[in-house]
C-alpha positions as a printed Julia matrix, in Angstrom:
68×3 Matrix{Float64}:
  -0.03  -0.26   -0.2
   2.57   2.24    0.85
   4.91   2.02   -2.69
   1.53   2.83   -4.23
   0.5    5.57   -2.11
   4.56   6.66   -2.96
   3.57   5.87   -7.03
   0.69   8.08   -6.97
   2.34  10.85   -5.28
   5.25  11.03   -7.78
   2.49  11.05  -10.82
   0.41  13.96   -8.94
   4.02  15.93   -8.9
   4.57  15.46  -12.43
   0.96  16.48  -14.1
   0.58  19.75  -14.95
  -2.69  20.82  -16.87
  -4.89  23.12  -16.18
  -8.16  20.63  -15.7
  -6.12  18.2   -12.75
  -6.53  19.85   -9.35
  -2.91  20.8    -8.67
  -0.62  19.11   -5.47
   0.88  21.22   -3.38
   2.43  19.98   -0.46
   2.64  16.57    1.15
   3.11  15.86    5.05
   3.64  12.79    6.76
   3.06  11.27   10.67
   3.58   8.33   12.19
   0.15   7.23   11.16
  -1.19   9.38    8.26
  -0.21  11.06    5.38
  -1.77  14.2     4.72
  -2.02  15.65    0.79
  -2.53  19.5     0.17
  -4.35  19.8    -2.7
  -5.76  22.88   -5.2
  -9.42  23.81   -3.71
 -11.74  23.76   -6.6
 -15.56  25.01   -6.58
 -18.19  23.08   -8.31
 -18.01  19.71   -6.56
 -16.81  16.2    -8.21
 -17.63  14.54  -11.49
 -18.72  11.64   -9.23
 -21.25  13.13   -7.25
 -22.4   15.14  -10.1
 -22.95  11.82  -12.1
 -24.38  10.14   -8.57
 -27.43  13.36   -8.06
 -28.19  13.84  -11.81
 -28.1   10.36  -13.36
 -26.18   9.22  -16.83
 -24.37  12.54  -18.19
 -25.81  13.27  -21.38
 -23.84  12.51  -24.84
 -22.47  16.02  -24.9
 -22.16  16.7   -21.15
 -19.65  13.45  -21.17
 -17.54  15.03  -24.3
 -17.41  17.97  -22.57
 -16.15  16.38  -19.47
 -13.61  13.97  -20.7
 -12.37  16.76  -23.92
 -11.37  18.95  -20.99
  -8.97  16.3   -19.64
  -6.88  15.77  -22.35
């Protein structure tokens, strides 16, 4: 599990994209890892889909084309 977390942190450090949340800092205690991320308004895509149901094709295209 620790190696997966380290890999995720390493990957997040490399990503610089206007549509991907930035990671600012990582801190750790003996039992916890704290990751400081950029604050973004509008909520999570998952919550949006769970609340509204399946995305319309045009909405899905907008979300997923912005990731590239």
